PQR file of N, CA, C, O and H, with PARSE charges and radii, in Angstrom:
ATOM      1  N   MET A   1       0.841  -1.180   0.000 -0.4000 1.5000
ATOM      2  CA  MET A   1       0.000   0.000   0.000 -0.0000 2.0000
ATOM      3  C   MET A   1       0.884   1.241   0.000  0.5500 1.7000
ATOM      4  O   MET A   1       1.812   1.366   0.800 -0.5500 1.4000
ATOM      5  N   LYS A   2       0.584   2.128  -0.890 -0.4000 1.5000
ATOM      6  CA  LYS A   2       1.304   3.384  -0.967 -0.0000 2.0000
ATOM      7  C   LYS A   2       0.631   4.387  -0.035  0.5500 1.7000
ATOM      8  O   LYS A   2      -0.593   4.513  -0.034 -0.5500 1.4000
ATOM      9  H   LYS A   2      -0.169   2.027  -1.540  0.4000 1.0000
ATOM     10  N   GLN A   3       1.426   5.093   0.750 -0.4000 1.5000
ATOM     11  CA  GLN A   3       0.856   6.072   1.676 -0.0000 2.0000
ATOM     12  C   GLN A   3       0.144   7.173   0.896  0.5500 1.7000
ATOM     13  O   GLN A   3       0.642   7.659  -0.120 -0.5500 1.4000
ATOM     14  H   GLN A   3       2.421   4.990   0.749  0.4000 1.0000
ATOM     15  N   ASN A   4      -1.040   7.557   1.397 -0.4000 1.5000
ATOM     16  CA  ASN A   4      -1.766   8.641   0.752 -0.0000 2.0000
ATOM     17  C   ASN A   4      -2.353   9.631   1.765  0.5500 1.7000
ATOM     18  O   ASN A   4      -3.269  10.388   1.443 -0.5500 1.4000
ATOM     19  H   ASN A   4      -1.444   7.162   2.222  0.4000 1.0000
ATOM     20  N   MET A   5      -1.812   9.617   2.999 -0.4000 1.5000
ATOM     21  CA  MET A   5      -2.296  10.534   4.032 -0.0000 2.0000
ATOM     22  C   MET A   5      -1.121  11.311   4.625  0.5500 1.7000
ATOM     23  O   MET A   5      -0.097  10.735   4.992 -0.5500 1.4000
ATOM     24  H   MET A   5      -1.068   9.002   3.260  0.4000 1.0000
ATOM     25  N   GLY A   6      -1.289  12.623   4.709 -0.4000 1.5000
ATOM     26  CA  GLY A   6      -0.283  13.473   5.319 -0.0000 2.0000
ATOM     27  C   GLY A   6      -0.453  13.528   6.825  0.5500 1.7000
ATOM     28  O   GLY A   6      -1.430  13.012   7.367 -0.5500 1.4000
ATOM     29  H   GLY A   6      -2.120  13.091   4.410  0.4000 1.0000
ATOM     30  N   SER A   7       0.497  14.154   7.496 -0.4000 1.5000
ATOM     31  CA  SER A   7       0.478  14.196   8.959 -0.0000 2.0000
ATOM     32  C   SER A   7      -0.699  15.015   9.497  0.5500 1.7000
ATOM     33  O   SER A   7      -1.273  14.657  10.526 -0.5500 1.4000
ATOM     34  H   SER A   7       1.291  14.573   7.055  0.4000 1.0000
ATOM     35  N   THR A   8      -1.062  16.095   8.826 -0.4000 1.5000
ATOM     36  CA  THR A   8      -2.203  16.899   9.281 -0.0000 2.0000
ATOM     37  C   THR A   8      -3.487  16.080   9.226  0.5500 1.7000
ATOM     38  O   THR A   8      -4.302  16.130  10.147 -0.5500 1.4000
ATOM     39  H   THR A   8      -0.596  16.386   7.991  0.4000 1.0000
ATOM     40  N   ASP A   9      -3.660  15.343   8.166 -0.4000 1.5000
ATOM     41  CA  ASP A   9      -4.838  14.494   8.001 -0.0000 2.0000
ATOM     42  C   ASP A   9      -4.891  13.427   9.101  0.5500 1.7000
ATOM     43  O   ASP A   9      -5.953  13.159   9.664 -0.5500 1.4000
ATOM     44  H   ASP A   9      -2.997  15.303   7.417  0.4000 1.0000
ATOM     45  N   LYS A  10      -3.738  12.824   9.400 -0.4000 1.5000
ATOM     46  CA  LYS A  10      -3.686  11.791  10.439 -0.0000 2.0000
ATOM     47  C   LYS A  10      -4.029  12.371  11.811  0.5500 1.7000
ATOM     48  O   LYS A  10      -4.759  11.749  12.583 -0.5500 1.4000
ATOM     49  H   LYS A  10      -2.875  13.042   8.943  0.4000 1.0000
ATOM     50  N   ILE A  11      -3.506  13.557  12.116 -0.4000 1.5000
ATOM     51  CA  ILE A  11      -3.781  14.193  13.409 -0.0000 2.0000
ATOM     52  C   ILE A  11      -5.265  14.514  13.547  0.5500 1.7000
ATOM     53  O   ILE A  11      -5.856  14.285  14.602 -0.5500 1.4000
ATOM     54  H   ILE A  11      -2.913  14.062  11.489  0.4000 1.0000
ATOM     55  N   ILE A  12      -5.860  15.038  12.496 -0.4000 1.5000
ATOM     56  CA  ILE A  12      -7.289  15.368  12.534 -0.0000 2.0000
ATOM     57  C   ILE A  12      -8.126  14.111  12.761  0.5500 1.7000
ATOM     58  O   ILE A  12      -9.072  14.131  13.548 -0.5500 1.4000
ATOM     59  H   ILE A  12      -5.379  15.224  11.639  0.4000 1.0000
ATOM     60  N   ARG A  13      -7.785  13.020  12.080 -0.4000 1.5000
ATOM     61  CA  ARG A  13      -8.526  11.770  12.244 -0.0000 2.0000
ATOM     62  C   ARG A  13      -8.407  11.230  13.669  0.5500 1.7000
ATOM     63  O   ARG A  13      -9.389  10.740  14.228 -0.5500 1.4000
ATOM     64  H   ARG A  13      -7.016  13.003  11.441  0.4000 1.0000
ATOM     65  N   ILE A  14      -7.222  11.315  14.258 -0.4000 1.5000
ATOM     66  CA  ILE A  14      -7.043  10.823  15.626 -0.0000 2.0000
ATOM     67  C   ILE A  14      -7.825  11.679  16.610  0.5500 1.7000
ATOM     68  O   ILE A  14      -8.427  11.148  17.543 -0.5500 1.4000
ATOM     69  H   ILE A  14      -6.425  11.713  13.805  0.4000 1.0000
ATOM     70  N   ILE A  15      -7.827  12.994  16.420 -0.4000 1.5000
ATOM     71  CA  ILE A  15      -8.597  13.878  17.299 -0.0000 2.0000
ATOM     72  C   ILE A  15     -10.093  13.569  17.192  0.5500 1.7000
ATOM     73  O   ILE A  15     -10.789  13.504  18.205 -0.5500 1.4000
ATOM     74  H   ILE A  15      -7.338  13.425  15.662  0.4000 1.0000
ATOM     75  N   VAL A  16     -10.578  13.382  15.981 -0.4000 1.5000
ATOM     76  CA  VAL A  16     -11.997  13.052  15.787 -0.0000 2.0000
ATOM     77  C   VAL A  16     -12.325  11.704  16.433  0.5500 1.7000
ATOM     78  O   VAL A  16     -13.389  11.550  17.032 -0.5500 1.4000
ATOM     79  H   VAL A  16     -10.013  13.435  15.158  0.4000 1.0000
ATOM     80  N   ALA A  17     -11.428  10.738  16.319 -0.4000 1.5000
ATOM     81  CA  ALA A  17     -11.644   9.427  16.934 -0.0000 2.0000
ATOM     82  C   ALA A  17     -11.707   9.545  18.456  0.5500 1.7000
ATOM     83  O   ALA A  17     -12.521   8.880  19.097 -0.5500 1.4000
ATOM     84  H   ALA A  17     -10.563  10.863  15.832  0.4000 1.0000
ATOM     85  N   ILE A  18     -10.859  10.379  19.028 -0.4000 1.5000
ATOM     86  CA  ILE A  18     -10.886  10.595  20.485 -0.0000 2.0000
ATOM     87  C   ILE A  18     -12.201  11.237  20.898  0.5500 1.7000
ATOM     88  O   ILE A  18     -12.779  10.869  21.921 -0.5500 1.4000
ATOM     89  H   ILE A  18     -10.198  10.919  18.507  0.4000 1.0000
ATOM     90  N   ILE A  19     -12.673  12.186  20.114 -0.4000 1.5000
ATOM     91  CA  ILE A  19     -13.963  12.833  20.418 -0.0000 2.0000
ATOM     92  C   ILE A  19     -15.097  11.819  20.345  0.5500 1.7000
ATOM     93  O   ILE A  19     -15.965  11.798  21.217 -0.5500 1.4000
ATOM     94  H   ILE A  19     -12.204  12.485  19.283  0.4000 1.0000
ATOM     95  N   PHE A  20     -15.097  10.974  19.308 -0.4000 1.5000
ATOM     96  CA  PHE A  20     -16.131   9.945  19.181 -0.0000 2.0000
ATOM     97  C   PHE A  20     -16.104   8.990  20.377  0.5500 1.7000
ATOM     98  O   PHE A  20     -17.154   8.644  20.920 -0.5500 1.4000
ATOM     99  H   PHE A  20     -14.392  10.990  18.600  0.4000 1.0000
ATOM    100  N   ALA A  21     -14.919   8.569  20.782 -0.4000 1.5000
ATOM    101  CA  ALA A  21     -14.793   7.658  21.926 -0.0000 2.0000
ATOM    102  C   ALA A  21     -15.275   8.333  23.204  0.5500 1.7000
ATOM    103  O   ALA A  21     -15.962   7.710  24.013 -0.5500 1.4000
ATOM    104  H   ALA A  21     -14.067   8.850  20.341  0.4000 1.0000
ATOM    105  N   ALA A  22     -14.923   9.592  23.389 -0.4000 1.5000
ATOM    106  CA  ALA A  22     -15.357  10.319  24.587 -0.0000 2.0000
ATOM    107  C   ALA A  22     -16.877  10.453  24.628  0.5500 1.7000
ATOM    108  O   ALA A  22     -17.487  10.284  25.684 -0.5500 1.4000
ATOM    109  H   ALA A  22     -14.365  10.099  22.732  0.4000 1.0000
ATOM    110  N   LEU A  23     -17.483  10.752  23.497 -0.4000 1.5000
ATOM    111  CA  LEU A  23     -18.942  10.854  23.437 -0.0000 2.0000
ATOM    112  C   LEU A  23     -19.601   9.524  23.777  0.5500 1.7000
ATOM    113  O   LEU A  23     -20.621   9.489  24.467 -0.5500 1.4000
ATOM    114  H   LEU A  23     -16.988  10.889  22.640  0.4000 1.0000
ATOM    115  N   PHE A  24     -19.022   8.437  23.296 -0.4000 1.5000
ATOM    116  CA  PHE A  24     -19.595   7.120  23.560 -0.0000 2.0000
ATOM    117  C   PHE A  24     -19.414   6.716  25.022  0.5500 1.7000
ATOM    118  O   PHE A  24     -20.372   6.299  25.674 -0.5500 1.4000
ATOM    119  H   PHE A  24     -18.194   8.466  22.736  0.4000 1.0000
ATOM    120  N   PHE A  25     -18.194   6.837  25.537 -0.4000 1.5000
ATOM    121  CA  PHE A  25     -17.906   6.338  26.880 -0.0000 2.0000
ATOM    122  C   PHE A  25     -18.453   7.226  27.997  0.5500 1.7000
ATOM    123  O   PHE A  25     -18.572   6.766  29.133 -0.5500 1.4000
ATOM    124  H   PHE A  25     -17.416   7.176  25.007  0.4000 1.0000
ATOM    125  N   THR A  26     -18.786   8.484  27.707 -0.4000 1.5000
ATOM    126  CA  THR A  26     -19.437   9.327  28.704 -0.0000 2.0000
ATOM    127  C   THR A  26     -20.953   9.171  28.681  0.5500 1.7000
ATOM    128  O   THR A  26     -21.653   9.702  29.543 -0.5500 1.4000
ATOM    129  H   THR A  26     -18.689   8.857  26.784  0.4000 1.0000
ATOM    130  N   GLY A  27     -21.451   8.444  27.694 -0.4000 1.5000
ATOM    131  CA  GLY A  27     -22.890   8.218  27.611 -0.0000 2.0000
ATOM    132  C   GLY A  27     -23.640   9.318  26.896  0.5500 1.7000
ATOM    133  O   GLY A  27     -24.871   9.316  26.881 -0.5500 1.4000
ATOM    134  H   GLY A  27     -20.883   8.013  26.994  0.4000 1.0000
ATOM    135  N   THR A  28     -22.926  10.255  26.304 -0.4000 1.5000
ATOM    136  CA  THR A  28     -23.578  11.334  25.556 -0.0000 2.0000
ATOM    137  C   THR A  28     -24.271  10.787  24.321  0.5500 1.7000
ATOM    138  O   THR A  28     -25.379  11.203  23.984 -0.5500 1.4000
ATOM    139  H   THR A  28     -21.926  10.256  26.316  0.4000 1.0000
ATOM    140  N   VAL A  29     -23.616   9.860  23.653 -0.4000 1.5000
ATOM    141  CA  VAL A  29     -24.188   9.202  22.476 -0.0000 2.0000
ATOM    142  C   VAL A  29     -24.314   7.717  22.811  0.5500 1.7000
ATOM    143  O   VAL A  29     -23.332   7.070  23.173 -0.5500 1.4000
ATOM    144  H   VAL A  29     -22.715   9.523  23.926  0.4000 1.0000
ATOM    145  N   THR A  30     -25.518   7.188  22.688 -0.4000 1.5000
ATOM    146  CA  THR A  30     -25.752   5.791  23.058 -0.0000 2.0000
ATOM    147  C   THR A  30     -26.450   5.055  21.918  0.5500 1.7000
ATOM    148  O   THR A  30     -26.791   5.638  20.889 -0.5500 1.4000
ATOM    149  H   THR A  30     -26.316   7.714  22.394  0.4000 1.0000
ATOM    150  N   GLY A  31     -26.644   3.796  22.127 -0.4000 1.5000
ATOM    151  CA  GLY A  31     -27.392   2.984  21.170 -0.0000 2.0000
ATOM    152  C   GLY A  31     -26.613   2.701  19.902  0.5500 1.7000
ATOM    153  O   GLY A  31     -25.382   2.715  19.883 -0.5500 1.4000
ATOM    154  H   GLY A  31     -26.367   3.322  22.963  0.4000 1.0000
ATOM    155  N   THR A  32     -27.353   2.448  18.857 -0.4000 1.5000
ATOM    156  CA  THR A  32     -26.749   2.093  17.573 -0.0000 2.0000
ATOM    157  C   THR A  32     -25.864   3.210  17.047  0.5500 1.7000
ATOM    158  O   THR A  32     -24.779   2.950  16.527 -0.5500 1.4000
ATOM    159  H   THR A  32     -28.353   2.437  18.872  0.4000 1.0000
ATOM    160  N   PHE A  33     -26.309   4.430  17.175 -0.4000 1.5000
ATOM    161  CA  PHE A  33     -25.518   5.561  16.690 -0.0000 2.0000
ATOM    162  C   PHE A  33     -24.182   5.644  17.428  0.5500 1.7000
ATOM    163  O   PHE A  33     -23.156   5.961  16.826 -0.5500 1.4000
ATOM    164  H   PHE A  33     -27.190   4.641  17.598  0.4000 1.0000
ATOM    165  N   GLY A  34     -24.195   5.364  18.713 -0.4000 1.5000
ATOM    166  CA  GLY A  34     -22.964   5.362  19.497 -0.0000 2.0000
ATOM    167  C   GLY A  34     -21.984   4.308  19.015  0.5500 1.7000
ATOM    168  O   GLY A  34     -20.788   4.572  18.900 -0.5500 1.4000
ATOM    169  H   GLY A  34     -25.029   5.107  19.202  0.4000 1.0000
ATOM    170  N   TYR A  35     -22.490   3.110  18.734 -0.4000 1.5000
ATOM    171  CA  TYR A  35     -21.630   2.040  18.229 -0.0000 2.0000
ATOM    172  C   TYR A  35     -21.083   2.352  16.833  0.5500 1.7000
ATOM    173  O   TYR A  35     -19.945   2.008  16.512 -0.5500 1.4000
ATOM    174  H   TYR A  35     -23.463   2.895  18.828  0.4000 1.0000
ATOM    175  N   VAL A  36     -21.898   3.000  16.018 -0.4000 1.5000
ATOM    176  CA  VAL A  36     -21.440   3.391  14.687 -0.0000 2.0000
ATOM    177  C   VAL A  36     -20.312   4.419  14.808  0.5500 1.7000
ATOM    178  O   VAL A  36     -19.307   4.313  14.105 -0.5500 1.4000
ATOM    179  H   VAL A  36     -22.822   3.279  16.279  0.4000 1.0000
ATOM    180  N   LEU A  37     -20.465   5.407  15.685 -0.4000 1.5000
ATOM    181  CA  LEU A  37     -19.413   6.397  15.888 -0.0000 2.0000
ATOM    182  C   LEU A  37     -18.148   5.754  16.435  0.5500 1.7000
ATOM    183  O   LEU A  37     -17.043   6.115  16.030 -0.5500 1.4000
ATOM    184  H   LEU A  37     -21.281   5.494  16.255  0.4000 1.0000
ATOM    185  N   LEU A  38     -18.301   4.807  17.350 -0.4000 1.5000
ATOM    186  CA  LEU A  38     -17.151   4.114  17.916 -0.0000 2.0000
ATOM    187  C   LEU A  38     -16.408   3.311  16.837  0.5500 1.7000
ATOM    188  O   LEU A  38     -15.177   3.314  16.801 -0.5500 1.4000
ATOM    189  H   LEU A  38     -19.198   4.514  17.679  0.4000 1.0000
ATOM    190  N   ALA A  39     -17.140   2.639  15.978 -0.4000 1.5000
ATOM    191  CA  ALA A  39     -16.525   1.882  14.884 -0.0000 2.0000
ATOM    192  C   ALA A  39     -15.833   2.821  13.901  0.5500 1.7000
ATOM    193  O   ALA A  39     -14.729   2.537  13.437 -0.5500 1.4000
ATOM    194  H   ALA A  39     -18.140   2.637  16.007  0.4000 1.0000
ATOM    195  N   LEU A  40     -16.474   3.927  13.590 -0.4000 1.5000
ATOM    196  CA  LEU A  40     -15.881   4.902  12.682 -0.0000 2.0000
ATOM    197  C   LEU A  40     -14.594   5.481  13.275  0.5500 1.7000
ATOM    198  O   LEU A  40     -13.614   5.688  12.560 -0.5500 1.4000
ATOM    199  H   LEU A  40     -17.371   4.159  13.967  0.4000 1.0000
ATOM    200  N   GLY A  41     -14.603   5.738  14.576 -0.4000 1.5000
ATOM    201  CA  GLY A  41     -13.391   6.200  15.248 -0.0000 2.0000
ATOM    202  C   GLY A  41     -12.277   5.174  15.162  0.5500 1.7000
ATOM    203  O   GLY A  41     -11.114   5.531  14.976 -0.5500 1.4000
ATOM    204  H   GLY A  41     -15.399   5.569  15.157  0.4000 1.0000
ATOM    205  N   GLY A  42     -12.626   3.894  15.298 -0.4000 1.5000
ATOM    206  CA  GLY A  42     -11.633   2.832  15.165 -0.0000 2.0000
ATOM    207  C   GLY A  42     -11.031   2.784  13.766  0.5500 1.7000
ATOM    208  O   GLY A  42      -9.830   2.569  13.605 -0.5500 1.4000
ATOM    209  H   GLY A  42     -13.571   3.604  15.450  0.4000 1.0000
ATOM    210  N   VAL A  43     -11.874   2.987  12.758 -0.4000 1.5000
ATOM    211  CA  VAL A  43     -11.388   3.023  11.376 -0.0000 2.0000
ATOM    212  C   VAL A  43     -10.461   4.226  11.182  0.5500 1.7000
ATOM    213  O   VAL A  43      -9.437   4.118  10.507 -0.5500 1.4000
ATOM    214  H   VAL A  43     -12.849   3.161  12.890  0.4000 1.0000
ATOM    215  N   PHE A  44     -10.816   5.365  11.771 -0.4000 1.5000
ATOM    216  CA  PHE A  44      -9.962   6.549  11.673 -0.0000 2.0000
ATOM    217  C   PHE A  44      -8.589   6.294  12.286  0.5500 1.7000
ATOM    218  O   PHE A  44      -7.569   6.679  11.714 -0.5500 1.4000
ATOM    219  H   PHE A  44     -11.648   5.452  12.320  0.4000 1.0000
ATOM    220  N   VAL A  45      -8.563   5.649  13.442 -0.4000 1.5000
ATOM    221  CA  VAL A  45      -7.283   5.354  14.101 -0.0000 2.0000
ATOM    222  C   VAL A  45      -6.478   4.374  13.249  0.5500 1.7000
ATOM    223  O   VAL A  45      -5.278   4.562  13.054 -0.5500 1.4000
ATOM    224  H   VAL A  45      -9.391   5.336  13.906  0.4000 1.0000
ATOM    225  N   LEU A  46      -7.129   3.337  12.746 -0.4000 1.5000
ATOM    226  CA  LEU A  46      -6.430   2.339  11.940 -0.0000 2.0000
ATOM    227  C   LEU A  46      -5.837   2.959  10.671  0.5500 1.7000
ATOM    228  O   LEU A  46      -4.680   2.702  10.336 -0.5500 1.4000
ATOM    229  H   LEU A  46      -8.104   3.183  12.904  0.4000 1.0000
ATOM    230  N   THR A  47      -6.619   3.764   9.975 -0.4000 1.5000
ATOM    231  CA  THR A  47      -6.109   4.378   8.748 -0.0000 2.0000
ATOM    232  C   THR A  47      -4.996   5.384   9.058  0.5500 1.7000
ATOM    233  O   THR A  47      -4.090   5.576   8.247 -0.5500 1.4000
ATOM    234  H   THR A  47      -7.558   3.972  10.246  0.4000 1.0000
ATOM    235  N   SER A  48      -5.061   6.017  10.212 -0.4000 1.5000
ATOM    236  CA  SER A  48      -3.997   6.940  10.601 -0.0000 2.0000
ATOM    237  C   SER A  48      -2.707   6.195  10.894  0.5500 1.7000
ATOM    238  O   SER A  48      -1.624   6.675  10.559 -0.5500 1.4000
ATOM    239  H   SER A  48      -5.797   5.861  10.871  0.4000 1.0000
ATOM    240  N   LEU A  49      -2.809   5.038  11.510 -0.4000 1.5000
ATOM    241  CA  LEU A  49      -1.610   4.265  11.845 -0.0000 2.0000
ATOM    242  C   LEU A  49      -0.900   3.721  10.604  0.5500 1.7000
ATOM    243  O   LEU A  49       0.330   3.670  10.567 -0.5500 1.4000
ATOM    244  H   LEU A  49      -3.689   4.648  11.782  0.4000 1.0000
ATOM    245  N   VAL A  50      -1.657   3.320   9.603 -0.4000 1.5000
ATOM    246  CA  VAL A  50      -1.041   2.763   8.393 -0.0000 2.0000
ATOM    247  C   VAL A  50      -0.833   3.822   7.300  0.5500 1.7000
ATOM    248  O   VAL A  50      -0.250   3.520   6.259 -0.5500 1.4000
ATOM    249  H   VAL A  50      -2.656   3.362   9.634  0.4000 1.0000
ATOM    250  N   SER A  51      -1.298   5.043   7.522 -0.4000 1.5000
ATOM    251  CA  SER A  51      -1.157   6.163   6.577 -0.0000 2.0000
ATOM    252  C   SER A  51      -1.766   5.867   5.213  0.5500 1.7000
ATOM    253  O   SER A  51      -1.282   6.356   4.192 -0.5500 1.4000
ATOM    254  H   SER A  51      -1.772   5.288   8.368  0.4000 1.0000
ATOM    255  N   PHE A  52      -2.810   5.079   5.199 -0.4000 1.5000
ATOM    256  CA  PHE A  52      -3.475   4.736   3.941 -0.0000 2.0000
ATOM    257  C   PHE A  52      -4.978   4.751   4.140  0.5500 1.7000
ATOM    258  O   PHE A  52      -5.497   4.140   5.075 -0.5500 1.4000
ATOM    259  H   PHE A  52      -3.203   4.682   6.028  0.4000 1.0000
ATOM    260  N   CYS A  53      -5.678   5.457   3.250 -0.4000 1.5000
ATOM    261  CA  CYS A  53      -7.134   5.501   3.283 -0.0000 2.0000
ATOM    262  C   CYS A  53      -7.660   4.933   1.971  0.5500 1.7000
ATOM    263  O   CYS A  53      -7.404   5.499   0.908 -0.5500 1.4000
ATOM    264  H   CYS A  53      -5.257   5.953   2.491  0.4000 1.0000
ATOM    265  N   PRO A  54      -8.399   3.811   2.030 -0.5600 1.5000
ATOM    266  CA  PRO A  54      -8.913   3.211   0.794  0.2800 2.0000
ATOM    267  C   PRO A  54      -9.869   4.132   0.029  0.5500 1.7000
ATOM    268  O   PRO A  54      -9.921   4.086  -1.200 -0.5500 1.4000
ATOM    269  N   ILE A  55     -10.607   4.949   0.735 -0.4000 1.5000
ATOM    270  CA  ILE A  55     -11.521   5.873   0.048 -0.0000 2.0000
ATOM    271  C   ILE A  55     -10.721   6.920  -0.720  0.5500 1.7000
ATOM    272  O   ILE A  55     -11.082   7.270  -1.843 -0.5500 1.4000
ATOM    273  H   ILE A  55     -10.565   4.987   1.733  0.4000 1.0000
ATOM    274  N   TYR A  56      -9.635   7.425  -0.124 -0.4000 1.5000
ATOM    275  CA  TYR A  56      -8.770   8.363  -0.833 -0.0000 2.0000
ATOM    276  C   TYR A  56      -8.209   7.717  -2.097  0.5500 1.7000
ATOM    277  O   TYR A  56      -8.155   8.351  -3.150 -0.5500 1.4000
ATOM    278  H   TYR A  56      -9.342   7.140   0.789  0.4000 1.0000
ATOM    279  N   ALA A  57      -7.795   6.463  -1.992 -0.4000 1.5000
ATOM    280  CA  ALA A  57      -7.240   5.759  -3.150 -0.0000 2.0000
ATOM    281  C   ALA A  57      -8.291   5.603  -4.248  0.5500 1.7000
ATOM    282  O   ALA A  57      -7.979   5.725  -5.433 -0.5500 1.4000
ATOM    283  H   ALA A  57      -7.839   5.947  -1.136  0.4000 1.0000
ATOM    284  N   ALA A  58      -9.529   5.334  -3.855 -0.4000 1.5000
ATOM    285  CA  ALA A  58     -10.597   5.123  -4.839 -0.0000 2.0000
ATOM    286  C   ALA A  58     -10.947   6.400  -5.600  0.5500 1.7000
ATOM    287  O   ALA A  58     -11.278   6.353  -6.784 -0.5500 1.4000
ATOM    288  H   ALA A  58      -9.783   5.235  -2.892  0.4000 1.0000
ATOM    289  N   ILE A  59     -10.870   7.549  -4.905 -0.4000 1.5000
ATOM    290  CA  ILE A  59     -11.235   8.803  -5.575 -0.0000 2.0000
ATOM    291  C   ILE A  59     -10.015   9.601  -6.027  0.5500 1.7000
ATOM    292  O   ILE A  59     -10.162  10.680  -6.601 -0.5500 1.4000
ATOM    293  H   ILE A  59     -10.600   7.587  -3.943  0.4000 1.0000
ATOM    294  N   GLY A  60      -8.805   9.080  -5.773 -0.4000 1.5000
ATOM    295  CA  GLY A  60      -7.591   9.714  -6.272 -0.0000 2.0000
ATOM    296  C   GLY A  60      -7.071  10.871  -5.449  0.5500 1.7000
ATOM    297  O   GLY A  60      -6.378  11.737  -5.982 -0.5500 1.4000
ATOM    298  H   GLY A  60      -8.686   8.203  -5.306  0.4000 1.0000
ATOM    299  N   VAL A  61      -7.386  10.911  -4.162 -0.4000 1.5000
ATOM    300  CA  VAL A  61      -6.908  11.981  -3.287 -0.0000 2.0000
ATOM    301  C   VAL A  61      -5.617  11.527  -2.623  0.5500 1.7000
ATOM    302  O   VAL A  61      -5.491  10.373  -2.215 -0.5500 1.4000
ATOM    303  H   VAL A  61      -7.950  10.207  -3.729  0.4000 1.0000
ATOM    304  N   ASN A  62      -4.656  12.446  -2.515 -0.4000 1.5000
ATOM    305  CA  ASN A  62      -3.396  12.159  -1.845 -0.0000 2.0000
ATOM    306  C   ASN A  62      -2.983  13.381  -1.050  0.5500 1.7000
ATOM    307  O   ASN A  62      -2.661  14.412  -1.641 -0.5500 1.4000
ATOM    308  H   ASN A  62      -4.758  13.384  -2.846  0.4000 1.0000
ATOM    309  N   THR A  63      -2.983  13.297   0.292 -0.4000 1.5000
ATOM    310  CA  THR A  63      -2.580  14.414   1.141 -0.0000 2.0000
ATOM    311  C   THR A  63      -1.169  14.236   1.670  0.5500 1.7000
ATOM    312  O   THR A  63      -0.696  15.047   2.465 -0.5500 1.4000
ATOM    313  H   THR A  63      -3.245  12.460   0.772  0.4000 1.0000
ATOM    314  N   CYS A  64      -0.500  13.190   1.238 -0.4000 1.5000
ATOM    315  CA  CYS A  64       0.873  12.915   1.657 -0.0000 2.0000
ATOM    316  C   CYS A  64       1.808  13.838   0.874  0.5500 1.7000
ATOM    317  O   CYS A  64       1.706  13.924  -0.350 -0.5500 1.4000
ATOM    318  H   CYS A  64      -0.885  12.531   0.592  0.4000 1.0000
ATOM    319  N   PRO A  65       2.725  14.535   1.573 -0.5600 1.5000
ATOM    320  CA  PRO A  65       3.644  15.423   0.840  0.2800 2.0000
ATOM    321  C   PRO A  65       4.574  14.627  -0.072  0.5500 1.7000
ATOM    322  O   PRO A  65       4.984  13.513   0.252 -0.5500 1.4000
ATOM    323  N   ARG A  66       4.886  15.200  -1.176 -0.4000 1.5000
ATOM    324  CA  ARG A  66       5.763  14.539  -2.146 -0.0000 2.0000
ATOM    325  C   ARG A  66       7.182  14.488  -1.613  0.5500 1.7000
ATOM    326  O   ARG A  66       7.648  15.415  -0.950 -0.5500 1.4000
ATOM    327  H   ARG A  66       4.553  16.106  -1.440  0.4000 1.0000
ATOM    328  N   ARG A  67       7.872  13.374  -1.919 -0.4000 1.5000
ATOM    329  CA  ARG A  67       9.261  13.215  -1.473 -0.0000 2.0000
ATOM    330  C   ARG A  67      10.197  13.348  -2.636  0.5500 1.7000
ATOM    331  O   ARG A  67      11.412  13.245  -2.466 -0.5500 1.4000
ATOM    332  H   ARG A  67       7.494  12.621  -2.458  0.4000 1.0000
TER
END
């Protein structure tokens, strides 16, 4: 997999994932919607760790700086 995510994009995704987790674990968001947000946060963390987003690859977006 070729990296297609820059550091700013990764930081934003991790912050959003933390917010989603906080909303779920504090009970602010519950039920099915809470689980969906929690899963989405997990996907954000995973894609940030591997620096690859399959949706970006499908639509041709690359936020990774050129080397």
